[in-house]
C-alpha positions as CSV (number, residue, x, y, z in Angstrom):
1,M,90.7,88.8,101.4
2,G,89.0,85.7,100.4
3,M,88.2,86.8,97.7
4,L,91.5,88.2,96.7
5,Y,93.2,84.7,97.7
6,E,90.3,82.6,95.4
7,V,91.7,85.1,92.0
8,I,95.0,84.4,92.6
9,T,94.6,80.4,93.1
10,R,92.4,80.8,90.2
11,H,94.8,81.8,88.2
12,E,97.5,80.0,89.4
13,W,95.6,76.7,88.5
14,T,95.0,77.3,85.3
15,A,98.4,78.8,84.4
16,D,99.6,75.6,85.7
17,T,97.2,72.9,84.0
18,E,98.8,71.3,81.1
19,Q,95.9,71.6,78.3
20,D,95.0,75.3,78.9
21,S,96.2,77.0,75.0
22,Q,98.6,79.9,75.7
23,E,95.7,82.5,75.0
24,Q,93.3,80.8,77.8
25,R,96.2,81.3,80.1
26,V,96.5,84.9,79.1
27,V,92.9,85.5,79.0
28,A,92.7,84.2,82.8
29,G,95.3,85.9,83.0
30,A,94.1,89.2,82.6
31,A,90.8,88.5,83.8
32,A,92.7,88.0,87.0
33,R,94.3,91.7,86.8
34,A,91.6,93.5,86.3
35,K,89.8,91.7,89.1
36,L,92.4,92.3,91.4
37,L,92.5,95.8,90.2
38,E,88.6,96.2,91.2
39,L,89.2,94.9,94.3
40,C,92.3,97.4,95.0
41,R,89.9,100.1,93.7
42,L,86.9,99.3,95.9
43,E,89.0,99.5,98.9
44,A,90.7,102.5,97.9
45,D,87.1,104.0,98.0
46,R,85.9,102.4,101.2
47,K,89.0,103.6,103.0
48,L,88.7,107.3,101.7
49,R,84.8,107.3,102.6
50,E,86.4,106.0,105.8
51,Y,88.5,108.7,106.2
52,E,86.3,111.2,104.5
53,V,83.4,110.7,107.9
54,A,86.2,110.9,110.6
55,A,87.5,114.5,109.1
56,G,83.5,115.3,109.3
57,R,83.3,116.2,105.6
58,L,80.5,113.1,105.0
59,R,77.6,112.0,106.7
60,V,77.3,108.4,107.2
């Protein structure tokens, strides 16, 4: 969860900085969304492995 918080706060800080151009804010927002999607995918993969191990379909 620490990485997720870091990504969100970094995006908010970048968006609030007046000297950043609109393009930089768009790029920062897209990068933050991509990172959040990747973190969600990794968490979903981890959970799926847990369930498969519990169901006996996958050995660790």
